[in-house]
Structures are given as structure tokens and as C-alpha cells.
C-alpha positions in Angstrom: 90.3 77.3 78.2 91.3 79.4 75.2 94.6 80.0 73.3 95.8 83.5 72.6 92.3 85.0 72.3 90.7 87.2 75.0 87.1 87.7 75.7 85.5 91.2 75.4 85.2 91.3 79.3 88.9 90.5 79.6 89.8 93.2 77.0 87.8 95.7 79.0 89.5 94.7 82.3 93.0 95.0 80.8 92.1 98.4 79.2 91.0 99.8 82.6 93.4 102.2 84.4 94.1 99.7 87.1 94.7 96.2 85.9 93.8 93.4 88.4 95.1 90.0 87.3 96.2 86.7 88.5 98.6 84.2 86.8 98.0 80.5 86.8 100.9 78.1 86.5 100.5 74.4 85.8 103.6 72.1 86.0 103.4 68.4 85.3 105.4 66.0 87.5 105.4 62.2 87.6 103.5 62.4 90.9 100.9 64.7 89.5 100.3 68.3 88.6 101.4 71.3 90.6 98.9 74.1 90.0 99.7 77.5 91.5 98.3 81.0 91.2 99.9 84.3 92.1 97.3 85.3 94.7 97.5 84.6 98.4 94.5 82.3 98.4 93.5 79.1 96.6 91.4 79.7 93.5 89.1 77.4 91.6 89.4 77.5 87.8 89.0 75.0 85.0 87.8 72.3 87.4 90.9 72.4 89.6 92.0 74.1 92.8 95.1 76.3 92.2 97.1 76.9 95.3 97.9 80.5 96.2 101.7 81.1 96.2 101.4 84.8 96.9 104.6 86.4 98.0 106.3 83.0 98.4 106.4 82.5 94.6 107.7 84.6 91.7 107.8 84.3 87.9 110.3 85.8 85.6 108.4 88.1 83.2 107.1 86.5 80.0 108.8 88.1 77.0 108.1 88.0 73.3 110.1 89.4 70.4 109.8 89.9 66.7 112.5 87.3 65.9 112.0 83.6 65.9 113.8 82.4 69.0 113.2 80.2 72.0 112.4 82.0 75.2 112.0 80.5 78.7 110.7 81.3 82.1 112.0 80.8 85.6 109.6 80.0 88.5 110.8 80.4 92.1 109.1 79.1 95.2 110.5 80.1 98.6 109.8 79.4 102.2 109.6 75.6 101.8 110.5 73.2 104.6 113.9 71.6 103.8 112.3 68.1 104.4 110.0 68.6 101.4 112.9 69.2 99.0 113.5 65.5 98.4 110.0 65.2 97.0 110.8 67.7 94.3 114.4 66.6 93.5 113.6 62.9 93.4 111.3 63.2 90.4 112.1 63.0 86.6 110.6 66.4 85.6 112.7 67.4 82.5 110.7 67.7 79.3 107.3 67.6 81.1 104.6 70.2 80.2 104.4 73.6 81.8 101.6 76.2 81.0 101.0 79.7 82.2 97.7 81.7 81.9 97.0 85.3 82.6 93.5 85.8 84.1 92.1 89.3 84.4 89.9 90.1 87.4 86.9 92.4 87.6 86.6 95.3 90.1 85.4 92.8 92.7 88.4 90.6 92.2 86.3 87.9 90.6 87.9 85.8 87.8 86.8 86.9 84.3 86.2 83.7 82.2 88.7 82.3 79.8 92.2 83.2 80.9 94.7 83.7 78.2 97.5 81.1 77.6 100.7 83.2 77.7 103.3 80.5 77.8 103.4 76.8 76.9 106.7 74.9 77.2 108.5 72.1 79.0 110.3 72.0 82.4 114.0 72.1 82.0 116.3 72.7 85.1 115.6 72.8 88.8 117.9 74.6 91.2 117.6 74.1 95.0 118.9 76.4 97.7 118.8 75.0 101.2 119.1 77.0 104.3 116.7 77.6 107.3 114.0 77.3 104.6 114.5 76.2 101.1 113.9 77.8 97.7 113.4 76.0 94.4 113.8 77.6 91.0 112.5 75.8 88.0 113.1 76.9 84.4 110.8 76.1 81.6 111.9 76.3 78.0 109.7 77.2 75.0 108.7 74.4 72.7 110.7 76.3 70.1 113.9 75.1 71.9 113.3 71.7 70.1 113.7 73.4 66.7 117.5 73.1 66.7 117.7 69.6 68.1 118.7 67.0 65.5 116.2 64.4 64.5 118.3 61.4 63.7 116.4 58.4 62.2 117.7 55.3 60.6 115.9 53.1 58.0 116.4 49.9 59.8 114.3 47.5 61.8 115.4 48.6 65.2 114.6 52.3 64.5 111.2 51.4 63.0 110.3 49.3 66.1 110.7 52.4 68.2 107.7 53.8 66.3 105.7 50.6 65.9 106.9 47.5 67.8 104.7 45.2 65.6 106.0 46.5 62.2 108.1 43.8 60.5 108.6 45.7 57.2 112.3 46.3 57.6 113.2 43.0 59.3 114.3 41.5 56.0 116.4 44.4 54.7 119.8 42.9 55.9 119.1 39.6 54.1 118.4 41.5 50.9 121.8 43.4 50.8 123.8 40.5 49.2 120.9 38.8 47.6 121.3 38.1 43.9 118.0 38.6 41.9 117.5 37.2 38.5 115.0 39.1 36.4 113.3 37.7 33.3 114.8 34.2 33.7 
């Protein structure tokens, strides 16, 4: 599994007049990983079976820009039985990892090694539409969305114990506030 580099075979496949590709999506939930691909059949890659979402799933196009800004994606899965919605909604998914890879295919529709990671972020909001069948839309935000969030830390024992519960270095600070120290006596 590589980052933003592509193998020579992948470059050749993407430079071809007709590009064949599949997208792999991995979402982490407390109950386990949901691994989907955009083909109609399950595919094996990276030691896992990736379920084929085919026409039942869609991904908002991945975009990049020249400015430093957080960008996100929206994944939609349709045609679900309404009974299965409680499984998705009943989990704490926000902030969990989500990754998307682009995998070029050769002329025989075989996977070319080392798909390219095109998005890495965290799951954010889930919208559910219930009818005869159900549809779930999940948005994922870029890690860059954390850039503007304040990082508030205090120099006290309680805050330090969030980092290391066994650290006692700041336990005595309150007692030292009014302590009179005599130097050179």
C-alpha cells in the first residue's frame, strides 16, 4: 500500500485512451471496518475482501486545490433494507478513519499493484433516508479540518493526567502557590 506515488504500470494504465479503474473505500466503525469497491463484484486487495457496491454506491468526486483548505467527501449507499439502518445509526462513528484508494486496472480488468491513496480523513456526519428501501450518506472530512480547532491545555494536574495518568509532577503545584520560601537562611 503506497501513498501518493504510482507504479510505472499504473501510470501506463492511466495514460491509456480508455482508463479502467476501481475505487476502494475503507471506513472504520466500532463494530469493524466497512470495505467497499466501486465494481459490481467483491475484490481481494491488501489481504481483505472489498464488497462490490456497484451502482448501489456513489462517491462525490475527490477534489484538490492550490490553496490550503479542508475538503471532504460524501459517500452514498442506496438499496439497503430498512431493518439494517439501526446497525449503522447505533454506532459512534464520528472521528473514525476513512481512506479512499484509486486502483487502475489493466486491459483484462485485473488490478494493477499498489493503488494510490487519494483521500485520508475522518468520518463526520451520517444522513439516513428511509422509504421502501433506505439510503445512507456519510461525509468524511479531511484531516486538515482539525487545523482550525483550538487546542486548549492547562498546566495543572488534571490536564496532565489526561496525557499520563501516573504522572505526579503537577500534583503539588496548588500547595506551592502560597508557600513562603526562605533562601539563604
